[in-house]
C-alpha positions in Angstrom: 22.9 80.5 47.2 20.3 77.4 48.2 19.0 77.9 52.3 19.7 74.8 53.6 18.2 73.6 56.8 19.1 70.2 58.2 16.1 68.3 60.4 17.0 65.8 63.0 14.0 63.9 64.6 15.2 62.5 68.3 13.7 60.5 71.1 15.3 60.0 74.4 18.7 58.9 72.7 20.8 62.0 73.5 24.6 60.0 72.9 23.3 59.4 69.4 21.8 62.7 69.0 25.2 64.2 69.8 27.0 62.1 67.2 24.4 63.0 64.7 24.7 66.8 65.5 28.7 66.8 65.4 28.7 64.9 62.0 25.9 67.4 60.7 27.9 70.6 61.8 31.2 68.9 60.6 30.0 69.0 56.9 32.1 70.6 54.1 29.0 72.5 53.1 27.8 73.9 56.2 23.7 74.1 57.0 22.2 77.6 57.3 20.1 76.1 60.1 19.6 73.1 61.9 16.0 72.1 63.4 15.9 69.5 66.1 12.4 68.1 66.8 12.1 66.4 70.3 9.8 63.8 70.5 8.9 64.3 74.1 12.3 62.6 75.2 12.2 61.3 78.7 15.9 61.1 78.9 18.2 64.4 79.2 18.0 65.5 75.7 17.3 69.1 76.4 19.8 69.7 78.8 22.5 68.5 76.3 21.2 70.6 73.5 21.0 73.6 76.2 24.6 73.2 77.1 26.0 72.2 73.6 26.5 75.6 72.1 25.8 74.6 68.5 25.1 77.8 66.4 21.9 78.6 64.4 20.2 75.4 66.3 16.2 75.7 66.8 14.7 73.1 69.1 11.2 72.3 69.2 9.8 69.9 72.1 6.6 67.9 71.5 4.3 67.6 74.4 4.1 63.9 73.6 5.4 61.3 71.5 3.5 61.5 68.2 5.9 58.7 66.4 8.1 59.2 63.9 5.2 60.4 61.2 4.4 63.2 63.4 8.0 64.3 64.4 8.7 64.3 60.5 5.7 65.7 59.8 6.5 68.9 62.4 10.6 69.1 61.1 9.7 69.4 57.3 6.8 72.2 58.1 9.0 74.1 60.6 11.7 74.2 57.8 9.5 75.0 54.9 7.9 77.9 57.0 11.5 79.2 58.0 12.1 79.7 54.8 14.8 76.8 53.6 15.0 76.2 49.9 16.4 72.5 50.7 15.4 70.3 53.7 17.7 67.8 54.7 16.0 65.4 57.2 17.4 62.3 59.0 16.7 60.5 62.3 19.1 60.7 65.5 21.0 57.2 64.6 22.4 58.7 61.3 25.9 59.8 61.3 27.0 61.8 57.8 30.3 61.8 56.3 31.8 65.2 56.3 30.9 65.2 52.4 27.7 63.7 52.4 25.4 67.1 51.7 27.8 68.4 49.4 27.9 65.3 47.1 23.9 65.6 47.6 24.1 69.3 46.2 26.6 68.1 43.4 24.5 65.6 42.4 21.6 68.3 42.4 23.5 70.3 40.5 24.6 67.5 37.9 20.9 66.7 37.4 19.5 70.3 36.9 22.0 71.0 34.1 20.6 68.0 32.1 17.1 69.6 32.8 16.1 67.0 35.5 14.3 68.6 39.0 14.5 65.6 41.3 11.8 65.3 44.0 14.4 64.4 46.2 18.0 63.2 46.5 18.9 60.2 49.0 22.5 59.3 50.7 23.6 55.7 50.6 23.2 54.3 54.1 25.6 51.5 55.6 25.6 49.3 59.1 28.3 49.8 61.4 29.9 46.6 59.8 29.7 47.9 56.0 26.2 46.4 55.0 23.7 48.4 53.0 21.1 49.3 54.8 17.5 51.3 54.0 18.1 50.6 50.4 15.7 52.0 48.0 13.6 50.7 45.2 14.8 51.4 41.7 12.5 53.6 39.7 10.5 51.5 37.0 10.7 54.7 34.8 11.7 53.7 31.1 13.5 55.6 29.0 12.4 57.0 25.3 13.4 53.6 23.3 11.3 51.5 26.4 14.1 50.4 28.2 14.9 50.7 32.1 16.7 53.8 32.6 18.2 53.5 35.7 22.1 53.1 34.2 21.9 56.5 32.3 23.5 58.0 35.4 25.4 55.1 36.9 29.0 56.7 36.0 28.2 59.5 38.0 27.2 57.6 40.9 23.7 58.6 40.7 20.6 55.9 40.4 16.9 57.0 39.7 14.6 55.7 42.7 11.2 55.6 43.6 10.6 54.2 47.6 12.8 55.6 50.0 13.3 56.1 53.6 14.2 59.5 55.8 17.5 58.4 56.1 19.8 61.5 55.0 17.0 62.7 52.3 17.3 65.8 50.7 14.1 67.5 49.7 13.7 70.9 47.6 11.0 73.2 48.8 9.2 72.9 45.5 8.4 69.2 46.3 6.8 70.3 49.8 4.9 72.8 47.9 3.5 70.7 45.5 2.8 67.5 47.4 2.7 68.5 51.1 3.6 67.0 54.2 4.4 63.0 55.2 1.3 61.7 56.9 1.3 62.3 60.8 -1.5 59.7 61.4 1.0 56.9 60.5 2.6 57.3 63.9 5.7 55.3 62.6 7.1 53.0 60.2 5.9 53.8 56.9 5.6 57.3 56.3 8.8 57.7 54.3 7.6 55.0 52.2 4.2 56.8 51.4 5.7 60.0 50.8 9.0 59.3 48.5 6.2 57.2 46.5 3.8 60.1 46.4 6.3 62.6 45.0 7.7 60.1 42.3 4.5 59.5 40.8 5.6 61.5 37.7 9.3 61.6 37.8 12.0 59.6 40.2 14.1 60.5 42.9 17.9 59.8 43.1 20.2 57.9 45.1 23.7 59.5 45.5 26.5 56.4 45.8 29.0 59.4 46.6 27.0 60.7 49.9 27.3 58.2 52.5 25.8 58.1 56.0 26.0 55.5 58.8 23.0 54.3 60.1 23.2 52.8 63.9 21.2 50.3 65.4 20.4 48.7 61.9 21.7 45.1 62.6 18.2 43.8 63.6 17.3 43.8 59.6 14.2 44.4 58.0 10.7 45.1 60.4 9.2 41.3 61.0 6.3 40.7 63.6 7.4 37.1 63.0 10.8 37.6 64.6 10.1 40.6 66.8 11.6 40.1 70.8 11.5 43.7 71.6 8.3 44.4 73.8 8.6 47.9 73.1 8.7 47.6 69.4 6.3 45.0 69.3 3.1 47.3 70.1 4.2 49.4 67.1 3.5 46.5 64.7 0.0 47.1 64.4 1.1 50.6 62.8 3.6 48.6 60.5 0.6 46.4 59.0 -2.0 49.1 58.7 0.1 51.3 56.7 1.9 48.8 54.7 -1.8 47.7 53.4 -3.1 51.4 53.1 0.3 52.1 51.0 -0.3 48.9 49.0 -4.0 50.1 48.5 -3.4 53.7 47.4 -0.1 53.2 45.2 -0.1 49.9 43.5 -2.1 49.7 39.9 -4.8 47.1 39.8 -4.3 46.2 43.7 -1.9 43.2 42.7 0.8 44.7 45.3 -2.4 44.8 48.1 -3.5 41.3 47.1 -0.1 40.1 47.8 0.4 42.0 51.2 -2.8 40.1 52.2 -1.8 36.8 51.2 1.2 37.2 53.3 -0.5 38.3 56.2 -2.5 35.5 56.1 0.5 33.2 55.6 2.0 34.8 59.0 -1.3 34.6 61.0 -1.1 30.8 60.4 2.5 30.7 61.5 1.9 32.9 64.3 -0.9 30.4 65.4 1.1 27.3 65.0 3.5 28.9 67.2 1.0 29.8 69.7 1.8 33.4 70.1 -1.7 34.6 70.3 -0.7 37.9 71.5 1.1 38.4 67.9 -2.1 37.4 66.5 -4.0 39.9 68.2 -1.4 42.9 66.6 -1.8 41.4 63.4 -5.5 41.2 63.5 -5.8 44.8 64.5 -3.5 46.2 62.3 -5.2 44.7 59.4 -8.6 45.7 60.7 -7.4 49.3 61.1 -6.0 49.4 57.6 -9.8 49.1 56.1 -11.0 52.3 56.9 -7.6 54.3 57.1 -7.0 57.1 54.9 -5.5 60.4 56.6 -5.3 63.6 54.6 -2.4 65.2 53.1 -1.5 68.6 54.9 -0.2 71.1 52.8 3.4 72.5 53.8 2.0 75.7 55.1 -0.5 74.2 57.6 -0.5 76.0 61.1 1.5 73.9 63.6 -1.8 73.9 65.6 -2.9 71.2 63.3 -0.3 68.7 64.9 -1.9 66.2 67.1 0.5 67.6 70.2 1.4 71.2 71.7 5.3 72.2 70.9 7.3 74.7 72.2 10.8 76.2 71.4 13.5 75.6 73.8 15.6 78.7 74.9 18.9 77.6 74.2 21.6 79.4 76.4 19.2 80.6 79.0 18.0 79.7 82.5 14.5 79.8 81.4 14.0 76.1 79.7 11.4 76.8 77.2 8.9 79.1 76.0 5.6 78.1 74.7 5.3 79.6 71.1 2.7 77.1 69.6 0.2 75.1 70.9 -2.7 72.7 70.0 -6.3 74.3 70.0 
């Protein structure tokens, strides 16, 4: 029997977190443990978690916000080091249907009966209005006679994919042992793309149609600097630009994707200049400049938590003592 840990990353969204946790604890196949990584929330998230009474729950609070990349890095390593055979990862705004985990496991069993060991399995994500979101990229692998192989498991609702997000992704322990952790220095936007591209170099992951999740707050569509109006999100776009150029440089053959991304950024630069949005021009230039030397190292899954870019402590649930320090950055 697999030992399955759910990992939920949260930041100052206690109401969404409660909905996510309620959905995770309602699964037809229960998790063996649930880990919440609190990325230094500024609301009453910790009070909620202390009073909610969820069983088999561990909560780890970071001393400062180290972004989604750092939070997922922490969550994967803590689940791995807790002995998880499978790690089911999501943000706090992901609401899985009751059978989401069971369908992922059923797909894993079917694939393994056919001699396929997937590096990850992925749920299908939809917005509140039923639109597909966080759509992964089909795997380019070809079958033995040279055709794209993605239709071969379509009758079972399983499709091979390559690039994906951490919106209800199930990662085996063997993947973490072989490929290590997501890159914490990426901070936000792209750590999931980089990680899924990294682990699918030799074999694809799989999207499972029957495993469905609701991904809230996704009506704004893809990330775009040109149309971004939220000042809180705007400051993070330099990370997005830096990360996408880093990924293109690292994973695309013959630099074709990298050249395309640079071309698109040049086009964006002129659009922003014509609109007089010089603050966005500065963000774009900063992101491109940072990408030239950005090359973070991959950490193994058993890396000590002291290597995280923030200290971390475990919340004492059901106690008047709010927390105890169990780990700290040197």
